[in-house]
All heavy atoms as a GROMACS GRO file, in nm:
protein
  587
    1PHE      N    1   0.163   0.071  -0.956
    1PHE     CA    2   0.266  -0.026  -0.931
    1PHE      C    3   0.352  -0.050  -1.055
    1PHE      O    4   0.471  -0.072  -1.044
    1PHE     CB    5   0.206  -0.158  -0.882
    1PHE     CG    6   0.157  -0.149  -0.739
    1PHE    CD1    7   0.028  -0.108  -0.711
    1PHE    CD2    8   0.240  -0.180  -0.634
    1PHE    CE1    9  -0.019  -0.099  -0.581
    1PHE    CE2   10   0.196  -0.172  -0.502
    1PHE     CZ   11   0.066  -0.131  -0.476
    2ALA      N   12   0.287  -0.045  -1.171
    2ALA     CA   13   0.362  -0.063  -1.295
    2ALA      C   14   0.465   0.048  -1.312
    2ALA      O   15   0.578   0.022  -1.353
    2ALA     CB   16   0.267  -0.068  -1.414
    3ALA      N   17   0.428   0.172  -1.280
    3ALA     CA   18   0.523   0.283  -1.291
    3ALA      C   19   0.637   0.268  -1.191
    3ALA      O   20   0.753   0.300  -1.223
    3ALA     CB   21   0.450   0.415  -1.269
    4ILE      N   22   0.608   0.220  -1.073
    4ILE     CA   23   0.713   0.196  -0.974
    4ILE      C   24   0.810   0.091  -1.027
    4ILE      O   25   0.932   0.109  -1.024
    4ILE     CB   26   0.653   0.150  -0.840
    4ILE    CG1   27   0.574   0.264  -0.775
    4ILE    CG2   28   0.762   0.100  -0.744
    4ILE    CD1   29   0.490   0.221  -0.657
    5ALA      N   30   0.757  -0.019  -1.077
    5ALA     CA   31   0.841  -0.127  -1.129
    5ALA      C   32   0.926  -0.080  -1.246
    5ALA      O   33   1.041  -0.120  -1.261
    5ALA     CB   34   0.755  -0.247  -1.170
    6ARG      N   35   0.868   0.005  -1.329
    6ARG     CA   36   0.939   0.054  -1.448
    6ARG      C   37   1.054   0.148  -1.412
    6ARG      O   38   1.157   0.150  -1.477
    6ARG     CB   39   0.839   0.127  -1.537
    6ARG     CG   40   0.858   0.108  -1.682
    6ARG     CD   41   0.751   0.171  -1.772
    6ARG     NE   42   0.676   0.285  -1.721
    6ARG     CZ   43   0.551   0.279  -1.676
    6ARG    NH1   44   0.484   0.165  -1.677
    6ARG    NH2   45   0.490   0.387  -1.633
    7THR      N   46   1.036   0.228  -1.308
    7THR     CA   47   1.135   0.331  -1.278
    7THR      C   48   1.240   0.289  -1.175
    7THR      O   49   1.347   0.350  -1.170
    7THR     CB   50   1.067   0.460  -1.229
    7THR    OG1   51   0.985   0.430  -1.116
    7THR    CG2   52   0.983   0.520  -1.339
    8LEU      N   53   1.211   0.188  -1.096
    8LEU     CA   54   1.311   0.141  -0.999
    8LEU      C   55   1.424   0.065  -1.068
    8LEU      O   56   1.400  -0.012  -1.160
    8LEU     CB   57   1.247   0.048  -0.895
    8LEU     CG   58   1.172   0.110  -0.780
    8LEU    CD1   59   1.115   0.000  -0.690
    8LEU    CD2   60   1.259   0.204  -0.699
    9ARG      N   61   1.542   0.087  -1.020
    9ARG     CA   62   1.656   0.005  -1.065
    9ARG      C   63   1.645  -0.132  -0.998
    9ARG      O   64   1.580  -0.146  -0.895
    9ARG     CB   65   1.786   0.072  -1.025
    9ARG     CG   66   1.810   0.202  -1.097
    9ARG     CD   67   1.940   0.263  -1.055
    9ARG     NE   68   1.960   0.386  -1.130
    9ARG     CZ   69   2.047   0.477  -1.097
    9ARG    NH1   70   2.123   0.460  -0.990
    9ARG    NH2   71   2.060   0.586  -1.170
   10PRO      N   72   1.712  -0.233  -1.053
   10PRO     CA   73   1.714  -0.364  -0.985
   10PRO      C   74   1.760  -0.348  -0.840
   10PRO      O   75   1.855  -0.273  -0.813
   10PRO     CB   76   1.812  -0.446  -1.068
   10PRO     CG   77   1.801  -0.385  -1.205
   10PRO     CD   78   1.783  -0.237  -1.181
   11SER      N   79   1.693  -0.411  -0.750
   11SER     CA   80   1.714  -0.404  -0.605
   11SER      C   81   1.673  -0.270  -0.546
   11SER      O   82   1.694  -0.246  -0.428
   11SER     CB   83   1.859  -0.436  -0.568
   11SER     OG   84   1.892  -0.567  -0.609
   12GLY      N   85   1.612  -0.181  -0.626
   12GLY     CA   86   1.565  -0.054  -0.575
   12GLY      C   87   1.443  -0.072  -0.486
   12GLY      O   88   1.366  -0.166  -0.501
   13LEU      N   89   1.427   0.019  -0.392
   13LEU     CA   90   1.318   0.013  -0.295
   13LEU      C   91   1.221   0.130  -0.313
   13LEU      O   92   1.262   0.240  -0.350
   13LEU     CB   93   1.373   0.016  -0.153
   13LEU     CG   94   1.468  -0.096  -0.113
   13LEU    CD1   95   1.527  -0.068   0.024
   13LEU    CD2   96   1.397  -0.230  -0.117
   14CYS      N   97   1.097   0.104  -0.282
   14CYS     CA   98   0.994   0.206  -0.279
   14CYS      C   99   0.916   0.187  -0.150
   14CYS      O  100   0.868   0.077  -0.122
   14CYS     CB  101   0.900   0.192  -0.400
   14CYS     SG  102   0.762   0.307  -0.395
   15ALA      N  103   0.904   0.295  -0.071
   15ALA     CA  104   0.830   0.289   0.055
   15ALA      C  105   0.714   0.387   0.050
   15ALA      O  106   0.727   0.498  -0.003
   15ALA     CB  107   0.922   0.323   0.171
   16PHE      N  108   0.600   0.346   0.103
   16PHE     CA  109   0.483   0.432   0.107
   16PHE      C  110   0.386   0.386   0.214
   16PHE      O  111   0.394   0.274   0.262
   16PHE     CB  112   0.413   0.437  -0.030
   16PHE     CG  113   0.362   0.303  -0.078
   16PHE    CD1  114   0.232   0.262  -0.050
   16PHE    CD2  115   0.443   0.219  -0.151
   16PHE    CE1  116   0.185   0.140  -0.095
   16PHE    CE2  117   0.397   0.096  -0.197
   16PHE     CZ  118   0.268   0.056  -0.168
   17THR      N  119   0.295   0.476   0.250
   17THR     CA  120   0.184   0.440   0.337
   17THR      C  121   0.056   0.451   0.256
   17THR      O  122   0.049   0.526   0.159
   17THR     CB  123   0.175   0.531   0.461
   17THR    OG1  124   0.158   0.666   0.420
   17THR    CG2  125   0.297   0.516   0.549
   18VAL      N  126  -0.042   0.376   0.298
   18VAL     CA  127  -0.170   0.375   0.229
   18VAL      C  128  -0.280   0.350   0.332
   18VAL      O  129  -0.260   0.275   0.428
   18VAL     CB  130  -0.172   0.270   0.116
   18VAL    CG1  131  -0.155   0.130   0.169
   18VAL    CG2  132  -0.295   0.281   0.030
   19GLN      N  133  -0.393   0.417   0.314
   19GLN     CA  134  -0.508   0.391   0.400
   19GLN      C  135  -0.560   0.252   0.370
   19GLN      O  136  -0.564   0.210   0.254
   19GLN     CB  137  -0.617   0.496   0.373
   19GLN     CG  138  -0.734   0.488   0.468
   19GLN     CD  139  -0.825   0.609   0.456
   19GLN    OE1  140  -0.778   0.720   0.437
   19GLN    NE2  141  -0.954   0.586   0.467
   20SER      N  142  -0.600   0.178   0.473
   20SER     CA  143  -0.643   0.040   0.452
   20SER      C  144  -0.781   0.016   0.512
   20SER      O  145  -0.837   0.100   0.581
   20SER     CB  146  -0.542  -0.056   0.516
   20SER     OG  147  -0.540  -0.039   0.656
   21HIS      N  148  -0.832  -0.102   0.482
   21HIS     CA  149  -0.958  -0.150   0.541
   21HIS      C  150  -0.950  -0.301   0.550
   21HIS      O  151  -0.856  -0.363   0.500
   21HIS     CB  152  -1.079  -0.102   0.459
   21HIS     CG  153  -1.092  -0.169   0.326
   21HIS    ND1  154  -1.182  -0.269   0.302
   21HIS    CD2  155  -1.025  -0.152   0.210
   21HIS    CE1  156  -1.172  -0.310   0.177
   21HIS    NE2  157  -1.077  -0.240   0.119
   22GLU      N  158  -1.048  -0.361   0.612
   22GLU     CA  159  -1.044  -0.505   0.639
   22GLU      C  160  -1.077  -0.593   0.518
   22GLU      O  161  -1.052  -0.712   0.520
   22GLU     CB  162  -1.140  -0.540   0.753
   22GLU     CG  163  -1.100  -0.478   0.886
   22GLU     CD  164  -0.964  -0.527   0.934
   22GLU    OE1  165  -0.932  -0.646   0.919
   22GLU    OE2  166  -0.888  -0.443   0.986
   23GLY      N  167  -1.133  -0.537   0.412
   23GLY     CA  168  -1.169  -0.616   0.295
   23GLY      C  169  -1.049  -0.647   0.206
   23GLY      O  170  -0.934  -0.618   0.241
   24ASP      N  171  -1.078  -0.704   0.089
   24ASP     CA  172  -0.971  -0.745  -0.002
   24ASP      C  173  -0.945  -0.645  -0.115
   24ASP      O  174  -0.837  -0.645  -0.173
   24ASP     CB  175  -1.006  -0.880  -0.066
   24ASP     CG  176  -1.000  -0.994   0.035
   24ASP    OD1  177  -0.924  -0.984   0.134
   24ASP    OD2  178  -1.074  -1.092   0.016
   25ASP      N  179  -1.043  -0.564  -0.150
   25ASP     CA  180  -1.032  -0.478  -0.266
   25ASP      C  181  -1.007  -0.333  -0.227
   25ASP      O  182  -0.969  -0.304  -0.115
   25ASP     CB  183  -1.160  -0.488  -0.350
   25ASP     CG  184  -1.181  -0.626  -0.409
   25ASP    OD1  185  -1.081  -0.685  -0.456
   25ASP    OD2  186  -1.295  -0.675  -0.408
   26VAL      N  187  -1.034  -0.242  -0.319
   26VAL     CA  188  -1.023  -0.099  -0.295
   26VAL      C  189  -1.164  -0.043  -0.280
   26VAL      O  190  -1.253  -0.078  -0.358
   26VAL     CB  191  -0.952  -0.029  -0.413
   26VAL    CG1  192  -0.944   0.121  -0.391
   26VAL    CG2  193  -0.812  -0.087  -0.433
   27VAL      N  194  -1.184   0.040  -0.179
   27VAL     CA  195  -1.315   0.101  -0.157
   27VAL      C  196  -1.298   0.252  -0.138
   27VAL      O  197  -1.195   0.298  -0.091
   27VAL     CB  198  -1.388   0.041  -0.034
   27VAL    CG1  199  -1.415  -0.108  -0.054
   27VAL    CG2  200  -1.310   0.064   0.093
   28LEU      N  201  -1.402   0.326  -0.175
   28LEU     CA  202  -1.406   0.468  -0.150
   28LEU      C  203  -1.481   0.489  -0.020
   28LEU      O  204  -1.600   0.455  -0.009
   28LEU     CB  205  -1.474   0.541  -0.266
   28LEU     CG  206  -1.482   0.693  -0.254
   28LEU    CD1  207  -1.343   0.754  -0.246
   28LEU    CD2  208  -1.558   0.750  -0.372
   29GLY      N  209  -1.412   0.542   0.079
   29GLY     CA  210  -1.473   0.558   0.210
   29GLY      C  211  -1.560   0.682   0.221
   29GLY      O  212  -1.564   0.766   0.131
   30GLU      N  213  -1.629   0.694   0.332
   30GLU     CA  214  -1.715   0.808   0.357
   30GLU      C  215  -1.635   0.938   0.363
   30GLU      O  216  -1.690   1.046   0.343
   30GLU     CB  217  -1.793   0.789   0.487
   30GLU     CG  218  -1.897   0.679   0.478
   30GLU     CD  219  -1.973   0.662   0.608
   30GLU    OE1  220  -1.972   0.756   0.692
   30GLU    OE2  221  -2.035   0.557   0.625
   31ASP      N  222  -1.506   0.928   0.391
   31ASP     CA  223  -1.420   1.046   0.398
   31ASP      C  224  -1.373   1.092   0.259
   31ASP      O  225  -1.297   1.188   0.247
   31ASP     CB  226  -1.298   1.018   0.487
   31ASP     CG  227  -1.212   0.903   0.439
   31ASP    OD1  228  -1.244   0.841   0.335
   31ASP    OD2  229  -1.111   0.874   0.505
   32GLY      N  230  -1.417   1.021   0.154
   32GLY     CA  231  -1.378   1.057   0.018
   32GLY      C  232  -1.240   1.010  -0.022
   32GLY      O  233  -1.187   1.049  -0.125
   33ARG      N  234  -1.181   0.925   0.061
   33ARG     CA  235  -1.047   0.871   0.033
   33ARG      C  236  -1.058   0.721   0.005
   33ARG      O  237  -1.142   0.654   0.061
   33ARG     CB  238  -0.953   0.894   0.151
   33ARG     CG  239  -0.929   1.041   0.179
   33ARG     CD  240  -0.843   1.054   0.304
   33ARG     NE  241  -0.832   1.191   0.346
   33ARG     CZ  242  -0.722   1.264   0.334
   33ARG    NH1  243  -0.614   1.212   0.280
   33ARG    NH2  244  -0.720   1.388   0.377
   34TYR      N  245  -0.968   0.674  -0.079
   34TYR     CA  246  -0.966   0.532  -0.108
   34TYR      C  247  -0.893   0.457   0.003
   34TYR      O  248  -0.794   0.504   0.057
   34TYR     CB  249  -0.896   0.505  -0.242
   34TYR     CG  250  -0.981   0.545  -0.359
   34TYR    CD1  251  -0.962   0.667  -0.423
   34TYR    CD2  252  -1.083   0.461  -0.405
   34TYR    CE1  253  -1.042   0.704  -0.530
   34TYR    CE2  254  -1.163   0.498  -0.512
   34TYR     CZ  255  -1.141   0.620  -0.574
   34TYR     OH  256  -1.221   0.656  -0.678
   35ALA      N  257  -0.945   0.339   0.034
   35ALA     CA  258  -0.882   0.249   0.130
   35ALA      C  259  -0.855   0.118   0.057
   35ALA      O  260  -0.938   0.072  -0.023
   35ALA     CB  261  -0.972   0.226   0.252
   36HIS      N  262  -0.739   0.061   0.082
   36HIS     CA  263  -0.693  -0.057   0.007
   36HIS      C  264  -0.686  -0.179   0.097
   36HIS      O  265  -0.636  -0.171   0.209
   36HIS     CB  266  -0.555  -0.030  -0.050
   36HIS     CG  267  -0.552   0.089  -0.142
   36HIS    ND1  268  -0.558   0.218  -0.096
   36HIS    CD2  269  -0.546   0.096  -0.277
   36HIS    CE1  270  -0.556   0.302  -0.200
   36HIS    NE2  271  -0.548   0.230  -0.310
   37GLY      N  272  -0.734  -0.290   0.046
   37GLY     CA  273  -0.725  -0.416   0.118
   37GLY      C  274  -0.587  -0.478   0.100
   37GLY      O  275  -0.519  -0.455   0.000
   38ASP      N  276  -0.548  -0.557   0.198
   38ASP     CA  277  -0.416  -0.621   0.194
   38ASP      C  278  -0.399  -0.708   0.071
   38ASP      O  279  -0.294  -0.705   0.006
   38ASP     CB  280  -0.393  -0.705   0.320
   38ASP     CG  281  -0.380  -0.620   0.446
   38ASP    OD1  282  -0.372  -0.495   0.435
   38ASP    OD2  283  -0.376  -0.680   0.555
   39ALA      N  284  -0.501  -0.786   0.038
   39ALA     CA  285  -0.491  -0.877  -0.077
   39ALA      C  286  -0.469  -0.798  -0.206
   39ALA      O  287  -0.389  -0.838  -0.290
   39ALA     CB  288  -0.617  -0.963  -0.088
   40PHE      N  289  -0.538  -0.686  -0.221
   40PHE     CA  290  -0.521  -0.603  -0.340
   40PHE      C  291  -0.377  -0.552  -0.351
   40PHE      O  292  -0.315  -0.560  -0.457
   40PHE     CB  293  -0.617  -0.484  -0.339
   40PHE     CG  294  -0.590  -0.386  -0.448
   40PHE    CD1  295  -0.639  -0.408  -0.576
   40PHE    CD2  296  -0.511  -0.275  -0.425
   40PHE    CE1  297  -0.610  -0.319  -0.679
   40PHE    CE2  298  -0.483  -0.185  -0.527
   40PHE     CZ  299  -0.532  -0.207  -0.654
   41LEU      N  300  -0.325  -0.499  -0.242
   41LEU     CA  301  -0.190  -0.444  -0.245
   41LEU      C  302  -0.085  -0.550  -0.278
   41LEU      O  303   0.002  -0.528  -0.362
   41LEU     CB  304  -0.157  -0.379  -0.110
   41LEU     CG  305  -0.236  -0.254  -0.075
   41LEU    CD1  306  -0.216  -0.218   0.071
   41LEU    CD2  307  -0.196  -0.139  -0.166
   42ARG      N  308  -0.096  -0.664  -0.214
   42ARG     CA  309   0.002  -0.771  -0.239
   42ARG      C  310  -0.007  -0.823  -0.382
   42ARG      O  311   0.093  -0.844  -0.449
   42ARG     CB  312  -0.017  -0.885  -0.139
   42ARG     CG  313   0.024  -0.846   0.002
   42ARG     CD  314   0.002  -0.964   0.099
   42ARG     NE  315   0.038  -0.930   0.233
   42ARG     CZ  316   0.162  -0.931   0.283
   42ARG    NH1  317   0.263  -0.963   0.205
   42ARG    NH2  318   0.185  -0.899   0.409
   43GLN      N  319  -0.129  -0.842  -0.432
   43GLN     CA  320  -0.148  -0.894  -0.567
   43GLN      C  321  -0.097  -0.794  -0.671
   43GLN      O  322  -0.031  -0.831  -0.767
   43GLN     CB  323  -0.295  -0.927  -0.592
   43GLN     CG  324  -0.325  -0.995  -0.724
   43GLN     CD  325  -0.337  -0.897  -0.840
   43GLN    OE1  326  -0.376  -0.782  -0.823
   43GLN    NE2  327  -0.301  -0.943  -0.958
   44ALA      N  328  -0.126  -0.667  -0.651
   44ALA     CA  329  -0.083  -0.564  -0.746
   44ALA      C  330   0.069  -0.555  -0.752
   44ALA      O  331   0.127  -0.542  -0.861
   44ALA     CB  332  -0.144  -0.429  -0.708
   45ALA      N  333   0.133  -0.564  -0.638
   45ALA     CA  334   0.280  -0.560  -0.634
   45ALA      C  335   0.339  -0.682  -0.706
   45ALA      O  336   0.427  -0.669  -0.791
   45ALA     CB  337   0.329  -0.554  -0.490
   46THR      N  338   0.291  -0.798  -0.672
   46THR     CA  339   0.342  -0.921  -0.731
   46THR      C  340   0.321  -0.924  -0.882
   46THR      O  341   0.409  -0.966  -0.957
   46THR     CB  342   0.274  -1.044  -0.665
   46THR    OG1  343   0.298  -1.039  -0.525
   46THR    CG2  344   0.327  -1.174  -0.720
   47ALA      N  345   0.205  -0.878  -0.927
   47ALA     CA  346   0.174  -0.877  -1.071
   47ALA      C  347   0.271  -0.792  -1.150
   47ALA      O  348   0.292  -0.815  -1.270
   47ALA     CB  349   0.031  -0.829  -1.092
   48CYS      N  350   0.332  -0.693  -1.084
   48CYS     CA  351   0.426  -0.604  -1.153
   48CYS      C  352   0.572  -0.643  -1.128
   48CYS      O  353   0.663  -0.569  -1.162
   48CYS     CB  354   0.402  -0.461  -1.108
   48CYS     SG  355   0.246  -0.396  -1.168
   49GLY      N  356   0.592  -0.759  -1.066
   49GLY     CA  357   0.729  -0.806  -1.042
   49GLY      C  358   0.798  -0.741  -0.924
   49GLY      O  359   0.921  -0.740  -0.917
   50LEU      N  360   0.720  -0.688  -0.831
   50LEU     CA  361   0.776  -0.625  -0.712
   50LEU      C  362   0.763  -0.719  -0.593
   50LEU      O  363   0.658  -0.779  -0.572
   50LEU     CB  364   0.704  -0.494  -0.682
   50LEU     CG  365   0.715  -0.387  -0.790
   50LEU    CD1  366   0.614  -0.276  -0.766
   50LEU    CD2  367   0.856  -0.333  -0.797
   51ALA      N  368   0.870  -0.730  -0.516
   51ALA     CA  369   0.869  -0.815  -0.396
   51ALA      C  370   0.832  -0.729  -0.275
   51ALA      O  371   0.882  -0.617  -0.260
   51ALA     CB  372   1.006  -0.878  -0.376
   52VAL      N  373   0.746  -0.781  -0.190
   52VAL     CA  374   0.707  -0.711  -0.068
   52VAL      C  375   0.814  -0.738   0.037
   52VAL      O  376   0.836  -0.852   0.077
   52VAL     CB  377   0.569  -0.758  -0.019
   52VAL    CG1  378   0.534  -0.690   0.113
   52VAL    CG2  379   0.463  -0.731  -0.125
   53ARG      N  380   0.882  -0.633   0.081
   53ARG     CA  381   0.988  -0.647   0.181
   53ARG      C  382   0.940  -0.611   0.321
   53ARG      O  383   0.994  -0.658   0.420
   53ARG     CB  384   1.109  -0.561   0.144
   53ARG     CG  385   1.178  -0.607   0.020
   53ARG     CD  386   1.240  -0.745   0.046
   53ARG     NE  387   1.295  -0.801  -0.076
   53ARG     CZ  388   1.266  -0.920  -0.122
   53ARG    NH1  389   1.182  -0.999  -0.056
   53ARG    NH2  390   1.321  -0.966  -0.232
   54LEU      N  391   0.840  -0.524   0.330
   54LEU     CA  392   0.783  -0.487   0.458
   54LEU      C  393   0.635  -0.457   0.435
   54LEU      O  394   0.599  -0.392   0.337
   54LEU     CB  395   0.852  -0.362   0.516
   54LEU     CG  396   0.800  -0.314   0.651
   54LEU    CD1  397   0.843  -0.409   0.762
   54LEU    CD2  398   0.850  -0.174   0.679
   55PHE      N  399   0.552  -0.506   0.524
   55PHE     CA  400   0.408  -0.486   0.514
   55PHE      C  401   0.354  -0.490   0.656
   55PHE      O  402   0.341  -0.596   0.714
   55PHE     CB  403   0.346  -0.599   0.429
   55PHE     CG  404   0.209  -0.570   0.380
   55PHE    CD1  405   0.190  -0.511   0.256
   55PHE    CD2  406   0.097  -0.601   0.455
   55PHE    CE1  407   0.064  -0.484   0.208
   55PHE    CE2  408  -0.030  -0.575   0.409
   55PHE     CZ  409  -0.047  -0.516   0.284
   56GLU      N  410   0.328  -0.372   0.712
   56GLU     CA  411   0.283  -0.372   0.852
   56GLU      C  412   0.178  -0.265   0.875
   56GLU      O  413   0.168  -0.168   0.801
   56GLU     CB  414   0.400  -0.355   0.947
   56GLU     CG  415   0.477  -0.228   0.933
   56GLU     CD  416   0.597  -0.223   1.028
   56GLU    OE1  417   0.672  -0.320   1.037
   56GLU    OE2  418   0.612  -0.118   1.092
   57GLU      N  419   0.102  -0.285   0.981
   57GLU     CA  420  -0.002  -0.190   1.018
   57GLU      C  421   0.062  -0.058   1.058
   57GLU      O  422   0.171  -0.055   1.116
   57GLU     CB  423  -0.084  -0.245   1.135
   57GLU     CG  424  -0.166  -0.365   1.098
   57GLU     CD  425  -0.252  -0.414   1.213
   57GLU    OE1  426  -0.270  -0.340   1.312
   57GLU    OE2  427  -0.301  -0.527   1.203
   58ALA      N  428  -0.009   0.051   1.026
   58ALA     CA  429   0.039   0.184   1.061
   58ALA      C  430  -0.081   0.277   1.073
   58ALA      O  431  -0.187   0.252   1.016
   58ALA     CB  432   0.133   0.236   0.953
   59VAL      N  433  -0.063   0.383   1.148
   59VAL     CA  434  -0.161   0.490   1.152
   59VAL      C  435  -0.115   0.592   1.049
   59VAL      O  436  -0.007   0.649   1.063
   59VAL     CB  437  -0.171   0.553   1.292
   59VAL    CG1  438  -0.262   0.675   1.291
   59VAL    CG2  439  -0.220   0.450   1.393
   60VAL      N  440  -0.193   0.612   0.943
   60VAL     CA  441  -0.148   0.700   0.835
   60VAL      C  442  -0.177   0.847   0.863
   60VAL      O  443  -0.113   0.935   0.804
   60VAL     CB  444  -0.206   0.658   0.698
   60VAL    CG1  445  -0.149   0.523   0.657
   60VAL    CG2  446  -0.356   0.654   0.699
   61ARG      N  447  -0.273   0.874   0.950
   61ARG     CA  448  -0.303   1.011   0.991
   61ARG      C  449  -0.409   1.004   1.102
   61ARG      O  450  -0.461   0.899   1.131
   61ARG     CB  451  -0.351   1.097   0.874
   61ARG     CG  452  -0.486   1.061   0.821
   61ARG     CD  453  -0.530   1.153   0.706
   61ARG     NE  454  -0.661   1.115   0.662
   61ARG     CZ  455  -0.689   1.007   0.590
   61ARG    NH1  456  -0.591   0.927   0.550
   61ARG    NH2  457  -0.812   0.977   0.557
   62ARG      N  458  -0.437   1.119   1.158
   62ARG     CA  459  -0.544   1.130   1.257
   62ARG      C  460  -0.651   1.219   1.197
   62ARG      O  461  -0.620   1.323   1.139
   62ARG     CB  462  -0.492   1.184   1.388
   62ARG     CG  463  -0.387   1.090   1.449
   62ARG     CD  464  -0.353   1.123   1.591
   62ARG     NE  465  -0.458   1.095   1.687
   62ARG     CZ  466  -0.494   0.975   1.732
   62ARG    NH1  467  -0.434   0.868   1.686
   62ARG    NH2  468  -0.589   0.961   1.822
   63GLU      N  469  -0.774   1.176   1.208
   63GLU     CA  470  -0.886   1.252   1.156
   63GLU      C  471  -0.990   1.268   1.265
   63GLU      O  472  -1.041   1.167   1.317
   63GLU     CB  473  -0.944   1.179   1.035
   63GLU     CG  474  -1.035   1.264   0.952
   63GLU     CD  475  -1.062   1.202   0.817
   63GLU    OE1  476  -0.967   1.187   0.737
   63GLU    OE2  477  -1.179   1.168   0.793
   64ARG      N  478  -1.019   1.392   1.302
   64ARG     CA  479  -1.112   1.423   1.411
   64ARG      C  480  -1.072   1.351   1.540
   64ARG      O  481  -1.156   1.296   1.612
   64ARG     CB  482  -1.255   1.389   1.371
   64ARG     CG  483  -1.307   1.472   1.257
   64ARG     CD  484  -1.453   1.444   1.229
   64ARG     NE  485  -1.498   1.527   1.120
   64ARG     CZ  486  -1.534   1.480   1.002
   64ARG    NH1  487  -1.532   1.350   0.978
   64ARG    NH2  488  -1.573   1.562   0.906
   65GLY      N  489  -0.943   1.345   1.563
   65GLY     CA  490  -0.891   1.284   1.684
   65GLY      C  491  -0.880   1.132   1.682
   65GLY      O  492  -0.832   1.073   1.777
   66ALA      N  493  -0.923   1.068   1.572
   66ALA     CA  494  -0.918   0.922   1.564
   66ALA      C  495  -0.809   0.878   1.468
   66ALA      O  496  -0.785   0.942   1.365
   66ALA     CB  497  -1.053   0.867   1.518
   67ALA      N  498  -0.744   0.768   1.501
   67ALA     CA  499  -0.642   0.710   1.414
   67ALA      C  500  -0.705   0.652   1.288
   67ALA      O  501  -0.808   0.585   1.296
   67ALA     CB  502  -0.565   0.601   1.488
   68VAL      N  503  -0.645   0.680   1.173
   68VAL     CA  504  -0.691   0.623   1.047
   68VAL      C  505  -0.600   0.505   1.015
   68VAL      O  506  -0.479   0.521   1.003
   68VAL     CB  507  -0.687   0.727   0.933
   68VAL    CG1  508  -0.723   0.663   0.800
   68VAL    CG2  509  -0.781   0.843   0.964
   69PRO      N  510  -0.657   0.384   1.004
   69PRO     CA  511  -0.574   0.266   0.982
   69PRO      C  512  -0.513   0.263   0.843
   69PRO      O  513  -0.572   0.309   0.746
   69PRO     CB  514  -0.672   0.149   1.000
   69PRO     CG  515  -0.805   0.207   0.962
   69PRO     CD  516  -0.800   0.351   1.006
   70GLY      N  517  -0.392   0.209   0.838
   70GLY     CA  518  -0.324   0.197   0.710
   70GLY      C  519  -0.216   0.093   0.714
   70GLY      O  520  -0.207   0.014   0.809
   71ARG      N  521  -0.136   0.095   0.611
   71ARG     CA  522  -0.024   0.003   0.600
   71ARG      C  523   0.100   0.080   0.561
   71ARG      O  524   0.094   0.176   0.481
   71ARG     CB  525  -0.049  -0.104   0.493
   71ARG     CG  526  -0.168  -0.193   0.520
   71ARG     CD  527  -0.142  -0.286   0.637
   71ARG     NE  528  -0.254  -0.374   0.663
   71ARG     CZ  529  -0.347  -0.350   0.754
   71ARG    NH1  530  -0.345  -0.243   0.828
   71ARG    NH2  531  -0.445  -0.436   0.772
   72LEU      N  532   0.212   0.039   0.615
   72LEU     CA  533   0.344   0.084   0.571
   72LEU      C  534   0.396  -0.028   0.481
   72LEU      O  535   0.403  -0.144   0.525
   72LEU     CB  536   0.436   0.106   0.691
   72LEU     CG  537   0.583   0.131   0.658
   72LEU    CD1  538   0.601   0.255   0.571
   72LEU    CD2  539   0.663   0.141   0.787
   73VAL      N  540   0.430   0.007   0.358
   73VAL     CA  541   0.471  -0.094   0.261
   73VAL      C  542   0.606  -0.056   0.203
   73VAL      O  543   0.630   0.060   0.169
   73VAL     CB  544   0.367  -0.103   0.146
   73VAL    CG1  545   0.407  -0.210   0.045
   73VAL    CG2  546   0.227  -0.128   0.200
   74VAL      N  547   0.694  -0.154   0.193
   74VAL     CA  548   0.821  -0.137   0.123
   74VAL      C  549   0.828  -0.246   0.017
   74VAL      O  550   0.814  -0.365   0.048
   74VAL     CB  551   0.944  -0.146   0.217
   74VAL    CG1  552   1.073  -0.136   0.138
   74VAL    CG2  553   0.937  -0.039   0.326
   75LEU      N  554   0.848  -0.201  -0.107
   75LEU     CA  555   0.857  -0.294  -0.221
   75LEU      C  556   0.998  -0.288  -0.279
   75LEU      O  557   1.064  -0.185  -0.273
   75LEU     CB  558   0.756  -0.254  -0.330
   75LEU     CG  559   0.610  -0.245  -0.287
   75LEU    CD1  560   0.526  -0.194  -0.404
   75LEU    CD2  561   0.561  -0.379  -0.239
   76GLU      N  562   1.039  -0.399  -0.336
   76GLU     CA  563   1.171  -0.406  -0.400
   76GLU      C  564   1.156  -0.462  -0.542
   76GLU      O  565   1.082  -0.558  -0.563
   76GLU     CB  566   1.265  -0.497  -0.322
   76GLU     CG  567   1.403  -0.507  -0.384
   76GLU     CD  568   1.495  -0.600  -0.306
   76GLU    OE1  569   1.447  -0.676  -0.220
   76GLU    OE2  570   1.616  -0.594  -0.330
   77ARG      N  571   1.225  -0.399  -0.635
   77ARG     CA  572   1.228  -0.452  -0.771
   77ARG      C  573   1.326  -0.567  -0.773
   77ARG      O  574   1.443  -0.552  -0.738
   77ARG     CB  575   1.269  -0.346  -0.872
   77ARG     CG  576   1.271  -0.401  -1.012
   77ARG     CD  577   1.297  -0.294  -1.112
   77ARG     NE  578   1.328  -0.358  -1.241
   77ARG     CZ  579   1.398  -0.302  -1.334
   77ARG    NH1  580   1.447  -0.181  -1.318
   77ARG    NH2  581   1.420  -0.366  -1.447
   78SER      N  582   1.279  -0.681  -0.815
   78SER     CA  583   1.363  -0.803  -0.819
   78SER      C  584   1.468  -0.793  -0.926
   78SER      O  585   1.452  -0.726  -1.026
   78SER     CB  586   1.276  -0.925  -0.845
   78SER     OG  587   1.178  -0.934  -0.744
   0.00000   0.00000   0.00000
């Protein structure tokens, strides 16, 4: 997040998807991928001076026919 904040111009946007889970922190899942909690994502963005402009549930991929939960996030440099 610090690198995003450093490289974005004022009012610049950054959009990304991330695998998520129901907890607050970051966990390493059985699939070997990190999943991020909503509280972690929001706190990390805010700590770097980024405003959350969009934060919604998304399916980031399908694995073995099942939807992998995630978030679509858009951040803005204030």
